[in-house]
N, C-alpha and C positions, 0 to 999 in steps of 0.2 A: 543428932546432937553430938554423938561420939565421933563422928566423922569430922564435925566441924573443929571440936576440941583437938583432935590428932592433927588436922590441917594447920591450926594455928600454933600448935607446939612446933610444927616444922618450919613455918613461914613467918612466925611472929607478927609483927605489925603490918606486914605486907600480905597476910592471909587472905583478907577479903578481896583484894585487887587481883591476887593470883587466881582464887576461885572464880572471880568475874571474867577474868581472861580465858579461863579453861572453858567457861559456859559458853561464852561467846565463839570460841574455836569450835566446840561440839554443835553449837547450832549452825555455823557455817558449813560444817561437814555434814549436817543432816542427820547427826546422832542425838535423837531426842532423850534417849535414856541418859546418856552422859550430860546432855544439857539440864536436866531436871535435878542431876545428883549435884552438879556443881552449882546451880541456881539455888538450891536449898542451902548448901553450905554457905555460900555469898549472903544469902538472905539471914542465916543465922548469926553471922559475924557482923554484917552492915546492911539494914534493911533498905536504906536510901539508895545505895549502890545497887542492890538486886534489883530494885524498881527501875532501873534504867536499862535492864535486859529485855529484849523483844521476844516474843513466842507467840505461836498461833493459840496456845492455852494461856491460863494465868500462870504467872511466875510466882512460885512459893516465896513466902518470905513474911 
């Protein structure tokens, strides 16, 4: 939760979309750890948006 709040403080209303974009980029590059990190942040900020992410595992949110 702390990471989500810090991210929101830096990116304001665009924070969820930025986290979503970072999660998609991490998934595209095969970096599952970064994907999960950014997907969790996206989920903390916008659960509906986080559910649009695809992953072989369950997306947190």
